N, C-alpha and C positions, 0 to 999 in steps of 0.2 A: 359121884364126881367123875366117873369114867365115861368118856365120850362113846365108847364102844368096846367090843371084845379085843380089838387091835390095840387099844390103849390100856396098858397095864401100869400099875403104880410104880414098879421098878423101871419101866421104860420111860416114865415121865422124868425120873431122875437122870436117866441116861442122856436124853437130848437137852436137858437144861438143869444141870446141877447147881445148887446155890453158891458154891465157891468158885464155879467156872463161869460166872456171869460176865457182864460188860466190863467189870472192874478187872477181871483176869486178863482182858485183852490189852490193858495198859502195861507198858514196859516197866513202869514204876511199881505196879502191883505184882508183876510177874515174879519178882524176887520174893514176894511175900507168899505167893502161891507155890513156889518151888519146894520149900521145906514142908509145906502143908501136904503136898501130894507125895 
């Protein structure tokens, strides 16, 4: 699944974590993400 040596599994989580998706950008969901982080 790696696109190349520069793409590592842990790097994939760094640029797009599941809990910091588009929903995290919403102010309404920001309060839900705050305690989670």
